[in-house]
One Martini backbone bead per residue (centre of mass of N, CA, C, O) as a GRO file, in nm:
protein
  304
    1UNK     BB    1  -1.696  -1.112   2.389
    2UNK     BB    2  -1.375  -1.055   2.537
    3UNK     BB    3  -1.200  -0.773   2.653
    4UNK     BB    4  -0.880  -0.650   2.691
    5UNK     BB    5  -0.650  -0.463   2.775
    6UNK     BB    6  -0.421  -0.268   2.665
    7UNK     BB    7  -0.104  -0.267   2.571
    8UNK     BB    8   0.150  -0.084   2.615
    9UNK     BB    9   0.332   0.120   2.456
   10UNK     BB   10   0.663   0.104   2.290
   11UNK     BB   11   1.010   0.189   2.285
   12UNK     BB   12   1.322   0.116   2.127
   13UNK     BB   13   1.615   0.239   2.175
   14UNK     BB   14   1.601   0.484   1.915
   15UNK     BB   15   1.298   0.467   1.805
   16UNK     BB   16   1.252   0.293   1.535
   17UNK     BB   17   1.020   0.135   1.689
   18UNK     BB   18   0.677   0.023   1.736
   19UNK     BB   19   0.462  -0.114   1.997
   20UNK     BB   20   0.142  -0.297   1.990
   21UNK     BB   21  -0.142  -0.439   2.184
   22UNK     BB   22  -0.386  -0.717   2.196
   23UNK     BB   23  -0.656  -0.899   2.363
   24UNK     BB   24  -0.857  -1.189   2.250
   25UNK     BB   25  -1.118  -1.374   2.372
   26UNK     BB   26  -1.307  -1.618   2.224
   27UNK     BB   27  -1.271  -1.885   2.405
   28UNK     BB   28  -1.187  -2.163   2.593
   29UNK     BB   29  -0.991  -2.265   2.322
   30UNK     BB   30  -0.927  -1.954   2.231
   31UNK     BB   31  -0.649  -1.730   2.159
   32UNK     BB   32  -0.586  -1.374   2.084
   33UNK     BB   33  -0.294  -1.190   1.973
   34UNK     BB   34  -0.232  -0.843   1.899
   35UNK     BB   35   0.040  -0.682   1.716
   36UNK     BB   36   0.254  -0.399   1.660
   37UNK     BB   37   0.518  -0.303   1.422
   38UNK     BB   38   0.714  -0.007   1.376
   39UNK     BB   39   0.915   0.129   1.102
   40UNK     BB   40   1.191   0.339   1.040
   41UNK     BB   41   1.307   0.459   0.720
   42UNK     BB   42   1.530   0.603   0.465
   43UNK     BB   43   1.516   0.371   0.264
   44UNK     BB   44   1.543   0.065   0.157
   45UNK     BB   45   1.413  -0.198   0.278
   46UNK     BB   46   1.547  -0.476   0.487
   47UNK     BB   47   1.349  -0.763   0.520
   48UNK     BB   48   1.320  -1.003   0.798
   49UNK     BB   49   1.089  -1.275   0.820
   50UNK     BB   50   0.955  -1.503   1.083
   51UNK     BB   51   0.786  -1.827   1.130
   52UNK     BB   52   0.736  -2.142   1.265
   53UNK     BB   53   0.402  -2.090   1.253
   54UNK     BB   54   0.255  -1.956   0.967
   55UNK     BB   55   0.146  -1.702   0.794
   56UNK     BB   56   0.244  -1.476   0.511
   57UNK     BB   57   0.178  -1.128   0.446
   58UNK     BB   58   0.267  -0.924   0.160
   59UNK     BB   59   0.246  -0.558   0.115
   60UNK     BB   60   0.187  -0.275  -0.045
   61UNK     BB   61   0.239   0.078   0.030
   62UNK     BB   62   0.218   0.455   0.075
   63UNK     BB   63   0.463   0.423   0.276
   64UNK     BB   64   0.789   0.444   0.417
   65UNK     BB   65   0.730   0.235   0.611
   66UNK     BB   66   0.695  -0.039   0.851
   67UNK     BB   67   0.451  -0.305   0.897
   68UNK     BB   68   0.387  -0.545   1.168
   69UNK     BB   69   0.145  -0.798   1.202
   70UNK     BB   70   0.063  -0.984   1.493
   71UNK     BB   71  -0.091  -1.316   1.515
   72UNK     BB   72  -0.172  -1.487   1.802
   73UNK     BB   73  -0.238  -1.839   1.860
   74UNK     BB   74  -0.427  -2.030   2.114
   75UNK     BB   75  -0.561  -2.218   2.385
   76UNK     BB   76  -0.402  -1.996   2.559
   77UNK     BB   77  -0.244  -1.745   2.715
   78UNK     BB   78   0.013  -1.903   2.788
   79UNK     BB   79   0.076  -2.002   2.501
   80UNK     BB   80   0.095  -1.722   2.368
   81UNK     BB   81   0.306  -1.588   2.564
   82UNK     BB   82   0.541  -1.799   2.485
   83UNK     BB   83   0.586  -1.650   2.249
   84UNK     BB   84   0.858  -1.526   2.054
   85UNK     BB   85   0.962  -1.182   1.983
   86UNK     BB   86   1.218  -1.093   1.763
   87UNK     BB   87   1.390  -0.771   1.750
   88UNK     BB   88   1.577  -0.591   1.483
   89UNK     BB   89   1.753  -0.271   1.418
   90UNK     BB   90   1.965  -0.150   1.134
   91UNK     BB   91   1.846   0.086   1.003
   92UNK     BB   92   1.714  -0.069   0.711
   93UNK     BB   93   1.747  -0.327   0.891
   94UNK     BB   94   1.512  -0.598   0.947
   95UNK     BB   95   1.428  -0.813   1.231
   96UNK     BB   96   1.171  -1.079   1.245
   97UNK     BB   97   1.081  -1.327   1.503
   98UNK     BB   98   0.891  -1.620   1.558
   99UNK     BB   99   0.907  -1.823   1.845
  100UNK     BB  100   0.899  -2.082   2.021
  101UNK     BB  101   0.884  -2.215   2.301
  102UNK     BB  102   1.049  -2.309   2.555
  103UNK     BB  103   1.085  -2.634   2.643
  104UNK     BB  104   1.110  -2.594   2.963
  105UNK     BB  105   0.830  -2.442   3.005
  106UNK     BB  106   0.653  -2.703   2.830
  107UNK     BB  107   0.707  -2.973   2.940
  108UNK     BB  108   0.463  -3.211   2.829
  109UNK     BB  109   0.216  -3.024   2.729
  110UNK     BB  110   0.215  -2.907   2.409
  111UNK     BB  111   0.161  -2.596   2.343
  112UNK     BB  112   0.364  -2.547   2.104
  113UNK     BB  113   0.178  -2.699   1.892
  114UNK     BB  114  -0.073  -2.480   1.901
  115UNK     BB  115   0.083  -2.236   1.872
  116UNK     BB  116   0.074  -1.934   1.663
  117UNK     BB  117   0.190  -1.715   1.379
  118UNK     BB  118   0.073  -1.432   1.207
  119UNK     BB  119   0.174  -1.231   0.916
  120UNK     BB  120   0.145  -0.876   0.840
  121UNK     BB  121   0.300  -0.693   0.566
  122UNK     BB  122   0.406  -0.352   0.523
  123UNK     BB  123   0.544  -0.195   0.227
  124UNK     BB  124   0.713  -0.060   0.011
  125UNK     BB  125   0.738  -0.108  -0.322
  126UNK     BB  126   1.042  -0.086  -0.240
  127UNK     BB  127   1.187  -0.407  -0.147
  128UNK     BB  128   1.358  -0.628   0.070
  129UNK     BB  129   1.284  -0.985   0.095
  130UNK     BB  130   1.271  -1.218   0.381
  131UNK     BB  131   1.085  -1.519   0.405
  132UNK     BB  132   0.968  -1.743   0.682
  133UNK     BB  133   0.813  -2.073   0.709
  134UNK     BB  134   0.744  -2.373   0.867
  135UNK     BB  135   0.402  -2.343   0.852
  136UNK     BB  136   0.292  -2.184   0.559
  137UNK     BB  137   0.179  -1.943   0.383
  138UNK     BB  138   0.273  -1.718   0.099
  139UNK     BB  139   0.231  -1.367   0.027
  140UNK     BB  140   0.264  -1.129  -0.261
  141UNK     BB  141   0.226  -0.764  -0.334
  142UNK     BB  142   0.363  -0.510  -0.510
  143UNK     BB  143   0.682  -0.592  -0.524
  144UNK     BB  144   1.022  -0.457  -0.544
  145UNK     BB  145   1.316  -0.674  -0.560
  146UNK     BB  146   1.455  -0.873  -0.323
  147UNK     BB  147   1.301  -1.203  -0.329
  148UNK     BB  148   1.264  -1.439  -0.044
  149UNK     BB  149   1.073  -1.740  -0.036
  150UNK     BB  150   1.000  -1.971   0.248
  151UNK     BB  151   0.850  -2.305   0.289
  152UNK     BB  152   0.783  -2.618   0.428
  153UNK     BB  153   0.446  -2.569   0.429
  154UNK     BB  154   0.310  -2.433   0.137
  155UNK     BB  155   0.194  -2.183  -0.034
  156UNK     BB  156   0.274  -1.962  -0.323
  157UNK     BB  157   0.192  -1.610  -0.379
  158UNK     BB  158   0.215  -1.384  -0.668
  159UNK     BB  159   0.187  -1.024  -0.750
  160UNK     BB  160   0.333  -0.777  -0.903
  161UNK     BB  161   0.644  -0.863  -0.946
  162UNK     BB  162   0.999  -0.763  -0.896
  163UNK     BB  163   1.324  -0.894  -0.982
  164UNK     BB  164   1.490  -1.100  -0.750
  165UNK     BB  165   1.347  -1.430  -0.743
  166UNK     BB  166   1.262  -1.665  -0.464
  167UNK     BB  167   1.067  -1.973  -0.458
  168UNK     BB  168   1.009  -2.194  -0.171
  169UNK     BB  169   0.872  -2.534  -0.140
  170UNK     BB  170   0.826  -2.849  -0.009
  171UNK     BB  171   0.485  -2.818   0.008
  172UNK     BB  172   0.350  -2.677  -0.281
  173UNK     BB  173   0.217  -2.439  -0.455
  174UNK     BB  174   0.282  -2.206  -0.741
  175UNK     BB  175   0.181  -1.854  -0.788
  176UNK     BB  176   0.248  -1.628  -1.070
  177UNK     BB  177   0.175  -1.275  -1.137
  178UNK     BB  178   0.326  -1.034  -1.304
  179UNK     BB  179   0.632  -1.083  -1.375
  180UNK     BB  180   0.967  -0.933  -1.331
  181UNK     BB  181   1.285  -1.064  -1.436
  182UNK     BB  182   1.387  -1.300  -1.191
  183UNK     BB  183   1.314  -1.664  -1.162
  184UNK     BB  184   1.281  -1.894  -0.880
  185UNK     BB  185   1.132  -2.227  -0.863
  186UNK     BB  186   1.056  -2.441  -0.575
  187UNK     BB  187   0.907  -2.775  -0.549
  188UNK     BB  188   0.843  -3.086  -0.421
  189UNK     BB  189   0.504  -3.055  -0.414
  190UNK     BB  190   0.361  -2.912  -0.704
  191UNK     BB  191   0.240  -2.667  -0.878
  192UNK     BB  192   0.323  -2.446  -1.165
  193UNK     BB  193   0.223  -2.092  -1.211
  194UNK     BB  194   0.323  -1.858  -1.473
  195UNK     BB  195   0.340  -1.499  -1.528
  196UNK     BB  196   0.529  -1.291  -1.767
  197UNK     BB  197   0.838  -1.082  -1.787
  198UNK     BB  198   1.120  -1.278  -1.833
  199UNK     BB  199   1.469  -1.338  -1.849
  200UNK     BB  200   1.487  -1.541  -1.600
  201UNK     BB  201   1.433  -1.913  -1.564
  202UNK     BB  202   1.332  -2.133  -1.283
  203UNK     BB  203   1.142  -2.440  -1.296
  204UNK     BB  204   1.048  -2.663  -1.011
  205UNK     BB  205   0.913  -3.000  -0.972
  206UNK     BB  206   0.866  -3.313  -0.837
  207UNK     BB  207   0.525  -3.291  -0.845
  208UNK     BB  208   0.391  -3.154  -1.135
  209UNK     BB  209   0.270  -2.902  -1.306
  210UNK     BB  210   0.374  -2.675  -1.576
  211UNK     BB  211   0.313  -2.313  -1.626
  212UNK     BB  212   0.409  -2.075  -1.890
  213UNK     BB  213   0.349  -1.723  -1.951
  214UNK     BB  214   0.481  -1.525  -2.199
  215UNK     BB  215   0.488  -1.217  -2.253
  216UNK     BB  216   0.490  -0.982  -2.452
  217UNK     BB  217   0.838  -0.903  -2.501
  218UNK     BB  218   0.992  -1.140  -2.428
  219UNK     BB  219   1.338  -1.198  -2.310
  220UNK     BB  220   1.630  -1.370  -2.310
  221UNK     BB  221   1.915  -1.333  -2.077
  222UNK     BB  222   1.891  -1.634  -2.001
  223UNK     BB  223   1.861  -1.938  -1.929
  224UNK     BB  224   1.610  -2.188  -1.933
  225UNK     BB  225   1.458  -2.389  -1.662
  226UNK     BB  226   1.218  -2.669  -1.704
  227UNK     BB  227   1.088  -2.889  -1.441
  228UNK     BB  228   0.964  -3.235  -1.389
  229UNK     BB  229   0.914  -3.542  -1.253
  230UNK     BB  230   0.571  -3.526  -1.260
  231UNK     BB  231   0.446  -3.390  -1.556
  232UNK     BB  232   0.342  -3.132  -1.724
  233UNK     BB  233   0.439  -2.897  -1.997
  234UNK     BB  234   0.346  -2.544  -2.050
  235UNK     BB  235   0.422  -2.318  -2.321
  236UNK     BB  236   0.379  -1.964  -2.364
  237UNK     BB  237   0.469  -1.793  -2.663
  238UNK     BB  238   0.564  -1.564  -2.854
  239UNK     BB  239   0.580  -1.530  -3.195
  240UNK     BB  240   0.887  -1.373  -3.173
  241UNK     BB  241   1.031  -1.600  -3.034
  242UNK     BB  242   1.365  -1.683  -2.916
  243UNK     BB  243   1.529  -2.014  -2.924
  244UNK     BB  244   1.704  -2.301  -2.782
  245UNK     BB  245   1.583  -2.614  -2.789
  246UNK     BB  246   1.558  -2.860  -2.497
  247UNK     BB  247   1.348  -3.137  -2.519
  248UNK     BB  248   1.220  -3.383  -2.265
  249UNK     BB  249   1.052  -3.708  -2.229
  250UNK     BB  250   1.016  -4.011  -2.072
  251UNK     BB  251   0.671  -4.004  -2.090
  252UNK     BB  252   0.559  -3.881  -2.396
  253UNK     BB  253   0.470  -3.573  -2.569
  254UNK     BB  254   0.563  -3.346  -2.829
  255UNK     BB  255   0.425  -3.019  -2.886
  256UNK     BB  256   0.404  -2.761  -3.164
  257UNK     BB  257   0.312  -2.409  -3.262
  258UNK     BB  258   0.618  -2.275  -3.356
  259UNK     BB  259   0.750  -2.464  -3.523
  260UNK     BB  260   1.014  -2.624  -3.660
  261UNK     BB  261   1.300  -2.719  -3.588
  262UNK     BB  262   1.597  -2.750  -3.768
  263UNK     BB  263   1.665  -2.970  -3.548
  264UNK     BB  264   1.723  -3.316  -3.466
  265UNK     BB  265   1.807  -3.621  -3.335
  266UNK     BB  266   1.693  -3.744  -3.600
  267UNK     BB  267   1.722  -3.832  -3.947
  268UNK     BB  268   1.469  -4.006  -3.939
  269UNK     BB  269   1.155  -3.923  -4.008
  270UNK     BB  270   0.985  -4.168  -3.922
  271UNK     BB  271   1.104  -4.190  -3.639
  272UNK     BB  272   1.022  -3.908  -3.540
  273UNK     BB  273   0.712  -3.958  -3.555
  274UNK     BB  274   0.714  -4.190  -3.338
  275UNK     BB  275   0.939  -4.007  -3.172
  276UNK     BB  276   0.843  -3.727  -2.945
  277UNK     BB  277   1.049  -3.690  -2.683
  278UNK     BB  278   1.247  -3.511  -2.866
  279UNK     BB  279   1.361  -3.159  -2.885
  280UNK     BB  280   1.581  -2.981  -3.113
  281UNK     BB  281   1.634  -2.634  -3.154
  282UNK     BB  282   1.536  -2.361  -3.321
  283UNK     BB  283   1.336  -2.077  -3.256
  284UNK     BB  284   1.318  -1.862  -3.469
  285UNK     BB  285   1.626  -1.693  -3.409
  286UNK     BB  286   1.702  -1.785  -3.154
  287UNK     BB  287   1.936  -1.843  -2.862
  288UNK     BB  288   1.876  -1.923  -2.580
  289UNK     BB  289   1.841  -2.172  -2.358
  290UNK     BB  290   1.564  -2.414  -2.368
  291UNK     BB  291   1.492  -2.614  -2.094
  292UNK     BB  292   1.305  -2.932  -2.098
  293UNK     BB  293   1.161  -3.144  -1.829
  294UNK     BB  294   1.015  -3.486  -1.803
  295UNK     BB  295   0.946  -3.796  -1.669
  296UNK     BB  296   0.606  -3.762  -1.687
  297UNK     BB  297   0.491  -3.613  -1.978
  298UNK     BB  298   0.387  -3.351  -2.148
  299UNK     BB  299   0.493  -3.124  -2.414
  300UNK     BB  300   0.404  -2.775  -2.466
  301UNK     BB  301   0.408  -2.550  -2.749
  302UNK     BB  302   0.272  -2.216  -2.742
  303UNK     BB  303   0.084  -1.958  -2.825
  304UNK     BB  304   0.016  -1.627  -2.676
   0.00000   0.00000   0.00000
């Protein structure tokens, strides 16, 4: 392995952030450039990060500032150097974006298709995050705030997160563990698996199963909407949970371990037993609307 000299560190503008980098040539077909950008903030950081191609990893640390580690990879030094890193900071608002090479610089060569950038972001436990990837997975751990994660192609994984959260992927699964607050999940194609204590929930996949485990003590502060175009839905709810259920499957069966709702769509009991595709009415003491839909698949309501 051949190591090249460190790129000199520099400070920009008012000295709010610091950047350093190094280059490591792995072999004749792959080049890696790593650099760091450090930001000083006075309050809760409002961070917006984006890469046109590559994964994003966001994690909490015990320091007041923000660190963004950028790992650029490509088939050659020229391809890697052509990636553009655009940075701007105004107070506690930080914008960092990795852009592809300008088309006129590599017209016909196709190097911009091979080079990409991976981001590793360290932030205080309380932070507002907006992350975007054109093609890559996004993970976030132990962060509380307004969190908006979107990728065009890749999985999203989150653990021990809280606040107002939106996770959106055009193609990929979504896994959320230990969430608190309000959560919106959208995926065009992939499964959704969520656990936590959430007041407001919207989970949707165009094609895939949905599983939500509501932790003990969960209370609905707003209606819940859980839907899949093609797949099963399984909800694990606390024993003392209250909601007004409106569940329907286009092709499947609904089963419930939570007791029978007081009302159903059909008055004829024999017909209800034959057709269990729709279930409406309160469970527990009733409450906010719990809407569940699947175009093709079973719906299961279970005790957590």
